[in-house]
C-alpha positions in Angstrom: -11.3 25.3 -75.7 -9.7 22.1 -77.0 -6.1 22.4 -78.1 -5.1 19.9 -80.8 -2.0 17.9 -80.1 0.8 17.8 -82.7 0.4 15.1 -85.4 4.1 14.6 -85.2 6.6 15.4 -82.4 10.3 14.9 -83.2 12.3 14.9 -80.0 16.1 15.0 -79.9 16.5 13.0 -83.1 20.1 11.7 -83.9 20.8 9.8 -87.0 24.2 8.2 -87.7 25.7 6.6 -90.8 28.5 4.1 -90.2 31.0 4.3 -93.1 34.6 3.4 -93.7 35.5 7.0 -93.0 33.9 6.9 -89.6 30.5 7.6 -88.1 28.7 10.4 -89.9 26.4 12.4 -87.7 23.8 13.2 -90.4 21.2 14.5 -88.0 22.2 16.0 -84.7 19.6 16.6 -81.9 16.7 17.8 -84.1 13.4 18.7 -82.3 10.2 20.1 -83.7 6.4 19.6 -83.9 3.9 19.6 -86.8 0.3 20.4 -85.9 -2.8 19.2 -87.8 -3.4 21.4 -90.9 0.0 23.1 -90.6 2.6 23.4 -93.4 6.1 23.4 -92.0 9.0 24.0 -94.4 12.4 22.3 -93.9 15.1 24.1 -95.8 18.8 24.0 -96.3 21.5 23.1 -98.9 22.2 19.5 -100.1 23.6 17.3 -97.3 22.1 19.3 -94.5 20.0 16.4 -93.2 16.5 17.3 -94.6 15.7 14.2 -96.6 17.4 11.9 -94.0 15.1 13.3 -91.3 12.0 12.6 -93.4 13.2 9.1 -94.4 13.6 8.2 -90.7 9.9 8.9 -90.2 9.0 6.3 -92.8 11.5 3.7 -91.6 13.4 4.0 -94.9 16.9 4.8 -93.9 19.7 3.1 -95.9 21.2 0.0 -94.3 24.2 1.9 -93.0 22.0 4.4 -91.3 20.3 4.1 -87.9 18.4 6.3 -85.5 20.9 6.7 -82.6 18.7 8.6 -80.3 15.4 10.5 -79.9 11.8 9.9 -80.5 9.4 10.3 -83.5 6.0 10.4 -82.0 3.2 10.1 -84.6 -0.2 10.8 -83.1 -3.0 11.2 -85.6 -6.4 12.2 -84.2 -8.3 9.4 -82.5 -5.4 6.9 -82.7 -2.7 5.6 -80.4 0.7 7.3 -80.3 3.4 5.4 -82.3 7.1 6.0 -81.8 8.3 5.6 -85.3 11.9 5.5 -84.1 11.4 2.2 -82.3 8.3 0.7 -84.0 8.6 -2.7 -85.5 8.5 -3.1 -89.3 4.8 -4.4 -89.2 3.7 -1.2 -87.5 5.7 1.0 -89.9 4.1 -0.7 -92.9 0.7 0.4 -91.6 2.0 4.0 -91.3 3.6 4.2 -94.7 1.1 5.3 -97.3 -1.6 5.1 -94.6 -1.1 7.5 -91.8 1.9 9.2 -93.5 2.1 9.8 -97.3 5.3 10.8 -99.0 6.0 12.6 -102.3 9.6 11.5 -103.3 12.0 13.8 -105.1 12.0 12.3 -108.5 8.7 10.9 -109.9 10.2 9.2 -112.9 12.4 7.0 -110.7 9.8 6.6 -107.9 7.0 5.4 -110.2 7.0 1.8 -111.5 7.4 1.9 -115.3 5.8 -1.5 -115.7 2.5 -0.5 -114.0 -0.2 1.9 -115.1 -0.6 5.0 -112.9 -4.1 3.8 -111.9 -2.7 0.5 -110.7 -0.1 2.3 -108.6 -2.6 4.5 -106.9 -5.1 1.7 -106.4 -2.3 -0.5 -104.8 -2.1 1.7 -101.7 -5.8 1.6 -101.2 -6.0 -2.2 -101.5 -2.9 -2.8 -99.3 -4.4 -0.6 -96.5 -7.8 -2.3 -96.7 -9.7 0.8 -97.9 -11.1 -0.6 -101.1 -11.3 -3.7 -103.2 -9.6 -3.8 -106.6 -12.6 -2.5 -108.6 -13.4 0.3 -106.1 -9.8 1.2 -105.8 -9.5 1.9 -109.6 -12.6 4.1 -109.5 -11.1 6.0 -106.6 -7.8 6.3 -108.5 -9.6 8.2 -111.3 -11.2 10.5 -108.7 -7.7 11.2 -107.2 -6.3 12.0 -110.6 -9.1 14.5 -111.1 -8.4 15.9 -107.6 -4.8 16.7 -108.5 -5.7 18.4 -111.7 -5.2 15.7 -114.4 -7.6 16.1 -117.3 -9.6 13.0 -118.6 -8.7 11.0 -115.5 -10.8 7.9 -116.4 -8.6 7.5 -119.5 -5.3 8.5 -117.7 -5.6 5.7 -115.1 -4.5 3.4 -118.0 -1.5 5.4 -118.8 2.1 4.4 -118.0 4.5 7.0 -116.4 6.5 7.4 -119.6 3.4 8.6 -121.4 3.1 11.6 -119.0 4.9 14.9 -118.7 7.0 15.7 -115.6 4.3 17.8 -114.1 1.7 15.1 -114.6 4.0 12.5 -113.0 4.4 14.7 -110.0 0.6 14.9 -109.8 0.4 11.1 -109.9 2.9 11.0 -107.0 0.7 13.4 -105.0 -2.4 11.2 -105.8 -0.5 8.1 -104.5 0.6 9.9 -101.4 -2.9 11.2 -100.4 -4.9 8.1 -101.5 -5.4 6.9 -98.0 -6.1 10.4 -96.6 -2.9 10.6 -94.4 -2.7 12.7 -91.3 0.7 13.9 -92.5 2.1 14.4 -96.0 5.9 14.6 -96.5 6.7 16.5 -99.7 10.4 16.0 -100.4 11.4 18.6 -103.1 8.0 18.2 -104.9 8.7 21.0 -107.4 12.3 20.0 -108.4 12.9 20.2 -112.2 9.4 21.7 -112.8 8.9 25.0 -114.6 7.6 27.9 -112.6 4.0 27.6 -113.7 3.8 23.9 -112.9 5.5 24.6 -109.5 2.8 27.1 -108.6 0.1 24.6 -109.7 1.6 21.8 -107.5 1.8 24.1 -104.5 -1.8 25.2 -105.0 -2.9 21.6 -105.1 -1.1 20.9 -101.8 -2.6 24.0 -100.1 -6.1 23.0 -101.3 -5.6 19.5 -100.0 -4.5 20.9 -96.6 -7.6 23.1 -96.5 -10.0 20.2 -97.5 -8.7 17.4 -95.3 -6.8 19.1 -92.4 -3.7 17.2 -93.5 -0.4 18.4 -92.1 2.5 18.9 -94.5 6.2 18.7 -94.1 7.6 20.6 -97.1 11.3 19.9 -97.8 13.0 22.2 -100.2 16.1 24.2 -101.0 14.1 26.8 -102.9 13.6 29.6 -100.4 11.6 31.7 -102.8 8.7 29.2 -102.4 8.7 29.1 -98.6 7.1 32.4 -97.5 4.0 32.1 -99.8 3.5 28.4 -99.0 4.5 27.6 -95.4 3.3 28.6 -92.0 6.6 27.9 -90.2 10.1 27.2 -91.4 13.1 25.4 -90.1 16.6 26.0 -91.5 19.0 23.1 -91.3 22.8 23.2 -91.5 25.2 20.3 -90.9 22.5 18.1 -89.5 21.1 20.7 -87.0 18.2 23.1 -87.0 19.9 26.5 -86.8 16.8 28.7 -87.0 13.1 28.2 -86.8 10.0 30.4 -86.6 7.1 31.7 -88.5 7.9 31.8 -92.2 7.3 35.5 -92.5 9.6 36.2 -89.5 12.5 34.1 -90.7 12.3 35.3 -94.3 12.0 39.0 -93.4 14.4 39.1 -90.5 16.7 36.0 -90.2 18.6 35.7 -87.0 21.2 33.2 -88.1 24.1 34.1 -90.4 23.5 31.0 -92.5 19.8 31.7 -93.0 20.6 35.3 -93.9 23.3 34.1 -96.4 20.8 31.7 -98.1 18.3 34.5 -98.5 21.0 36.9 -99.8 21.7 34.4 -102.6 18.2 34.8 -104.1 18.3 36.9 -107.2 15.0 38.6 -106.5 16.5 40.3 -103.5 18.9 42.2 -105.7 16.7 43.3 -108.5 16.8 47.0 -109.4 13.6 48.4 -110.7 15.3 51.2 -112.5 15.1 51.1 -116.3 18.3 49.7 -117.8 19.7 48.6 -114.4 21.9 45.5 -114.5 21.8 42.7 -112.0 24.8 42.9 -109.7 27.0 39.9 -109.0 25.1 37.6 -106.7 26.7 36.9 -103.3 27.8 33.3 -102.5 28.5 31.5 -99.3 32.3 30.9 -99.2 33.9 27.6 -98.2 32.2 24.2 -97.8 30.0 22.5 -95.2 31.9 20.6 -92.5 32.8 16.9 -92.7 30.1 15.4 -90.5 32.3 12.4 -89.9 34.7 14.7 -88.2 32.6 17.5 -86.9 34.6 20.5 -85.8 34.4 21.9 -82.3 32.1 24.9 -81.8 29.6 26.3 -84.3 29.4 24.2 -87.5 29.0 27.4 -89.6 32.0 29.2 -88.0 34.5 28.7 -90.9 32.0 30.3 -93.4 30.6 33.0 -91.2 31.3 36.8 -91.4 30.3 37.3 -87.7 32.5 34.6 -86.2 34.4 35.2 -83.0 36.4 33.1 -80.6 33.4 32.1 -78.6 31.8 30.6 -81.7 34.8 28.3 -82.2 35.1 27.3 -78.6 31.5 26.4 -77.6 28.7 24.4 -79.1 25.8 27.0 -79.5 22.4 26.0 -78.3 19.1 27.2 -79.8 18.1 30.3 -78.0 14.8 32.2 -78.2 14.7 35.4 -80.3 11.0 36.1 -79.7 9.2 33.7 -77.4 5.8 35.0 -78.2 6.3 34.3 -81.9 8.2 31.1 -81.4 11.4 32.4 -83.2 14.7 30.8 -82.2 18.3 30.7 -83.5 21.5 28.7 -82.9 23.8 31.8 -82.9 25.3 33.8 -80.0 25.8 36.8 -82.3 22.2 37.3 -83.4 21.5 40.5 -81.4 24.2 42.2 -83.5 22.4 41.3 -86.8 20.4 44.1 -88.4 17.2 44.6 -86.4 18.3 42.0 -83.8 16.4 43.4 -80.8 13.4 41.0 -80.6 13.8 39.5 -77.1 
């Protein structure tokens, strides 16, 4: 039996930003794999390192940022392995939009207002040598149809401002998948969309995964979307992965206090089915994330954690396996004391 190799292997990734305040350790020793056809969710609050991790894969870090260590091994089927962390700009240009597609957070600012959406989709096909101008425009209409836009042959001549938010997001997906990438990075693809449109966008991504075998890195802060959409989930805090595992395992039985606190903040977990029942006050996570330019000793979540003890403040916790068979791990020494924490 042939075992497929990961389409992306991130190994010990460190990303630093050099600022007037000092060196910000935005990503600290992050390691994970994404397999062909797999959807992996990367979750965490703003500033946890999610988007910076994805931008490093595309060679799009800001000028003050740099990859300080680690490897980003991109290995699509039938092609040579490329280390995106050290690859020259010429090699990265071939990967961007070709081997790796990306849906950026805000389609209105990511799309060019002076070009029709058809021209923007066709541009990727022409630049990567997959079609001439005429064939690329025909393919653009097909892609608009594939992402659920009605009357696609007319819509290729529309400008972004002539479309709704949901339609612009679909255009972003069409651009990202135009060259049939091995990996799609979806950075907050449902932000600012209504619930119905969110569901439609996720259905499109799942169908594309099914049809093409494309892997998806799904970046979000919306945990309510994760269990129904992702195969595996990684929870990031202060630049580190603090818990990872199968989506169902992490969502149903988190083994890190931060992951559990995020889930406790979801209103749906506090709904009372009794008639006339009122929603109780939602819990919050006290305090603030640490200053990554002056990272405190010990666990980064210690100052906000209800389970903290002296050992948490003294040592730097490593990821430890909760359930090796199911691939569930946490960066917390107190996880056996959490409710149901007996997996080992």
